[in-house]
Structures are given as structure tokens and as C-alpha cells.
N, C-alpha and C positions, 0 to 999 in steps of 0.2 A: 504492498501501499504504498501509495507516494503524498508524506506532507501535501498540504497547500503553500504556493507559495504569501512570504509574511512581512511587512512594509509594517515602520515606526517614525513615526519624531515628534516634537515638541515643540511645538507653535504658535504663532502671538495671536491675538485677535485678529488681525490686519491679512498674516500670512492662512492664517486663518481662513477668513473673508476668500483671503485670491484661491485657496482651492475650490473650498465648495461654489463657486462663480462656475468654476474649470466645470467643475462635475458638472454644470446645471449646461451646459451652452457645449460642452463634447460628450454629454453621453446621455443615454434613458436613462431615468429614475425608473426603477421600480418598485421603492415603498422607500419611507422613512421613518419612524417611532425616537419618541422623547424615552430617558428615565432619566426620571426625578427623582429617583430614593434608591440608596447604593439595598435598602436591605427589597426593593422593588422589579419587580422585570417590566421588560419596556412597556412601554404603554402600546394596547388591543389600534387604536384611530393611528389610524397614512393622515399627516401635517406634511401640507407643502415644504422643503428643503431650505423655504425658504423663511416660515412660518414657524418650523425648529430655532434652524438658528437663531433665529430673533428670543424667542423664548431661552438660547441655551444660553445665546452670548449675555442679555440679566435676571439670566440665574437662576430663571423657572426651572432649573431640569440640572443634571445633573452629565449628563452626555447625550447622544442622538448618534445613532443605527441606522444610515443609508445601504440597500442595495442602490447597485447600475448595473448598467452592461456598458462599457465602451471598449469597440476597434473591437468589436462581437465576442470580447468572453468576458466576465461576469467577475462584479467586488463590491465585494460588504467590507464599510469604514463605522469604523465606529469612533468619536470621537468625546471625552469624556476630560472634565475641567481637571487642569492638573499645578496649583498654586496658582500665580499668577497666570499663567497660561489654558494651554489643551493635547490632549496627548489626539495623536492619530492614531489607529490601530488598521491597517488594511489591509482585510482579507483575499487571492482567488480562490473562492477555492474549489472544490478536486469535484467536480457537480456529474452527476451518472447520466 
């Protein structure tokens, strides 16, 4: 069994905004969900990427999850608040 590709980086709010704009412009967004508390699963409600980012930046969530397709490959991004910035974990899952 092959492990998925995983990338991680720490980002400022400005850099995170650039990454989100790139996804909006260059990818097909499949699903966006907020994670509001550490002890809870991500919300069942799907939001627009822009709305989820606004809630995250305003402090209304600990993180967000976005699934999207870019150049024929599906990617899953998780963004978590981390100190003064954000932690991005990007996975290219091995889908059957």
C-alpha cells in the first residue's frame, strides 16, 4: 500500500489568503467544512470557501477542511490556527 503525498507549511494570514485565492481560481472546489472546536468533528454544513475563510480569520473556527480537484488530481487541505498564523496540511489521497 502506497502512502499519500503530504505537504505541510506554516502561513501568515496574508499568505493563506493567497493560497485560498489560488484554489478559488485554479481548482474545482468539492467540499468546504469548518472545525469549530478541538473536541468536535468538522461541521456537516458545507460553506463556500470564501465564507469559511472569513469565519476562520475572524476567530469563529479552529480550522477548515477543503477538498478540491486541481489538474485532474483530488487534494484535501486542512488549515488550522497556529499561534499568530496558520498551519496548512495538504494531502493528495490515494483514491480507489
